[in-house]
N, C-alpha and C positions, 0 to 999 in steps of 0.2 A: 504494500500500500504506500502511495507517495505521501510526502509531507503535505499537511493541510487537509488530508482526507482521513476520515474515521468511519468505522463501521458501527452501526447501532442496531441491535436486534430488538431491544426495548420490551416493554410490557405491552400487552394487548388485551383489551377486554373482549368478551365474546361478541362477535359481529352479528350473528343471527341468534335467535333464541330457539331453544329446543321446542319441538312440537309438544303442545300441551295435551292434556288428557282429552280424549274424544268426548263429545257431548251426547246426551247424558246417559250413563249407565252406572251400575253400582248401587249403593244404598243412599237414598235421600232421607234425611232426618227432617222432622216437622212437616211431613207431607209426602205423598207418593207420586204425584203427578207434577213433574217439573214444568211441563208445558204451561200449566195454568197458574203457577206461583210466580209472584213478582220478586219475592225474596225467599231464599232457601239455604240450607246447609246440606252439602252433598259430599259424601265420602266415596272416593273412587276405589276400584279394586286394588290399586297399588298403594293405598292408604293415604294418598294426597287428599286434601280437603279444600272445598271452595265454599265460602260463605258470602252471599251477596245476591245481586239481581240477576234474573233470567228473563229473556224475551224469546219466545218461540223455541224454547229448549236450549238456548245458548247463553253463556255468560254475557251479561249486558249491564251497563251502568257501573256503579261503585261496587267493588268486591275485593275479597282477599283469597288468594290461592296459596296454600301452604303445602310444600312437598315433605315427604318423610325424612329427607336429609337435612331439614331445617331451612332450606331455601324458601323464600316467599316473595310474592308480588302483592302489593296493596295499592290499588288504583282503579282506573277506569277500563272497562271492556266494551267491545262492540263486536257483534257477530262471533262471540266466543274467543276473541283475540284481545291482547293488550292494545288499547287504543285510547289516547288521551294522556293526561298526566298520571304518573305513578312512581312508586318506589319499589325497586327490585333489590333484594339482598340475596347474594349467591352463597353457596355452601362454603366457599373459600373465605368468606367474610367481606369480600368486595361488595360495593353497592353502586347502583345507578339511580339517580333521582332526576326525572325530567319527562319529556314528552315521548310518546310511543305512537307508532302507526303500523297496523297489521303485524303485531307481535315483534316489531323491531324498534330500536332506539331511533327516533326521527323527530327533529326539532331541537330546541334548546335543552341541554342537560349536563349533568356532571357525573363522572365515573371515578370512584375512589378505590385505589389499590390498597387493601389492608396490610399486605406484607411489606410494603415500602413507604407508605404514607404519600406516595405520589398521586396526582389526580389530573384528569382531563376535564376541561369544561369548554363548552362552545356549542357549535351547530353540528348535529348528527343527521345522517341520511342513510336509510336502509341498513341501519345497524352499525355504521362506521362514523367516526369523527371526521368531519371534512374541513372545519376551520375553528380556531379558538386558541386555547393555551394548554400547555403541558407543564404543570407545576412540579418540578423535579425535587425541590427542597425550598427552604426559606431563603436560600442563597441564590437560586437560579430557576429560571423558567424560559420556555420557548413559546413564542407566539407566531402564528402563521397558518398555513394550510396543511392539510393532512390527506393521506391516501392509505387505506387499510390500517388506520389508526397509527400511522407513523408520519413524521414530518415529510412534506413533499413540496418542492419548488421553493419559493421565496419565504423567508421567515427571519426571526431574530432571537438570539439568546440575550436575556437581560439578567444582570447580576446585582447582588445587594449593594455593591460598591459603585453603582450607577454606570458601570461600563456595559457595553453591548457589542455583540458580534452579529453582523448581517450575514446570513448564509443562504445558499441555494442547495437544496437537497435533490438528489436524483436517486431513484430506486431502480434496481435491476433485478429481474426475476431469474432464479435458477443459479446465479453465480455462487451462492453459498450452499447449494444442494449437495446431497450425498453423491459419491462417485458413480453409483449405479443409476442416478437420476430419479430415484423413487420418491424423493421428498422435494416439495416446492418450498423454497425459502425466499425471502425478500432481502436482498443486500441493500444497505442504505449508506450512501456516501455523501459527504458534504464538502463544500469548499467555501471559504469566506469570500465575500464580495468586496 
C-alpha cells in the first residue's frame, strides 16, 4: 500500500433485516381471531412474541416484536413490516433508532455499536447509511457520504484539536477477497485532498 493510503474494513450494521415471522399462526392470547382484533398479543411457534395492532391479519400501527434471543423492535408496522419510526435492539447489544421502510432502515436514524461505542447517524436508504457522520470517538469523526455503510467519495475527518483532513474514498470490490474468490470483501482506500 502506498503512502497516504489506508485500508479500512470498519464496523457495519446489518443492511437488511431478517425476514420476520409469517402472519399469523401460532397461539394468540386474548382472542383467537387475529383478523378481527385491533390489538392482540401473539406468540409464534419459535417463541417470539408480538404485542400491538393488527389490520387484516398483519402487524399494523404501534407494536412490539420480541425474539427469544432478546432482540426486539418497538415501533410502527405497516402490512406486517417495520415501517415508520422505531427502535431496534439487536442481540449483540447494538441498536438503531430512526425511520424504517419495508423492514429496512430508511430515512433519518442513528446506529450505535455497543462493542466500541462508535455510532453512525444520518440518512439511510434501503438498509444502508448513505450520508451523515461516523463518530469514531470523542476525539475524531468522519462526515460525508457512504456506500455499504463505509465512507465513499468526498468527506472529512474532524479532530478534537480543531484540525481536519479532507479525503476522497474509493472502494474496490474483491481486492481483499480470499485467494479462491469465494468471499466478497470491500477494500477501502483513501487519499487526502
